[in-house]
N, C-alpha and C positions, 0 to 999 in steps of 0.2 A: 223718269227723273224724280228724285226725291224733293222733299221740301227745301226751300232755300234756308241756309243756315241762320239768316237773320230774321226768320219769320216771327220768333217771340217778340222781338223789338218792334216789328211792324204792327203786330196785333196790339201790343201794349200802348204804343204811341197812338194808334187809331182809337183805342178805347178811351184814352185820356182826352183826345180831341173831341170825341163824342160826348163825354161828360161835360166839357167846357161849353159845347154847343147846347147841350141839354139845359144847362143853367141859364144861358141867354134866352133860349126858347121859352123856358118856364117863366122867366121874368117878363118876357114880351106877352105871354098868354095872360098873365095877371094884369099887365098894363092895358091890354086890349080885349076886354071881355066880349066885344062885338065880333071877335074872330075866334070862335071856338075850335076852328080847324087847327089852331096852333097846339091845342092839347093833343091832337092826334100826332102831330110832329114830335111833341115831347115823348109820347108813348113809343113811337117808332125808334127814336134815337136812344132813349133809355133802354128799351128792350134789347136792341142790338148790343149796346155797351154791356149790359148784364150778361148776355149770352157769351160774348167774347171773353169777359172776365172769368166766367165759370167753365170755359172749355180748356181742358188741360192738354199737356203734351201728348199723352196717349191718344186722345181723340183726334188731334191734328195728324199724328203720324199714321194712324190706322184708317183714316178716312171717315171716322164717325163724326167729325166736326160738320159733315154735311147735314147732320140732324140739328145742328145749332144755327146754321146760316142758311137762309133761303134766298130764292130769287127776288123776293120782295125786299130783302135787306140790300141787295145790290141796287135795286131801283131807288131805295131811300138814299143810299150813298150818292147815286147819280143826281138825285134832286138836291141833296145837301150841297154837293159840289157846284151845281148850277146856281143855287141860291147864295153860295159863299162869294159869288162875284159881286154882290151888292144888289142883286135883282129884287131881293125881298125887303120891303120897307120895315119889317118887324125885327130884323137882325141889326146888331150894332154895325157901325161903319167899319169897313175893313181896316186893319191895322197890323202892326208887326206880329202880334200873337195870332191873328187870323191867318196870316201867310204861313206860319209854322203849322197851325192846325190844318189848313187846307192841304199842305204837303203831306201831313200824316194821313189825312183822310183819303187823298189820292193814292198814296202808297197802299193803304188798307184796301181800297176798292180794287186796285190792280191785283193784289195778292188774292183777295177773296174771289175775284172773277176767274183767275187762273185755277184756284183750288176748286171752285164750283165746276169748271170745265174739265176737271180731271187731269190737268197738266202735271200734277205732282204725284200721280199714282205710280207707286213703285211695284214692279212686277214681282218682287220678292214677297214671300208670305209675311203678313203683318206680325209684329211682335205680340206675344200674349199680354193680356192685361197684367199690370203689376200685381204680384201676389198670387196669380193663377198658377195651378200646377202645370208642369211641362207635359206635353203630349207624348 
């Protein structure tokens, strides 16, 4: 089975939601210097967003996106989705924007989990990298 047609929108919406979460986490880390672990959460969320933004269509279609997304990223998304329920005292109270972000992050987690598990592997030979000479 090939990639779902809407995967670029899933990835883009997930990256936007990660950026919004990163801004809130960064603000919380500044407000709560007694909780340095928040800076680790900022790093994890920012890193995943950066890698998603930098991964192009060719990497997704050929499977090379596996080099950009790790099992740790899936665990970060799991934790973010768990914390988005309001369990973390450092995040803003849930609101309308949070519901949309949560839906985007849940969609991203489902897509990345399936991608990581190889559900989108296409038995056909991958397309050559753009600009590469034909074999």
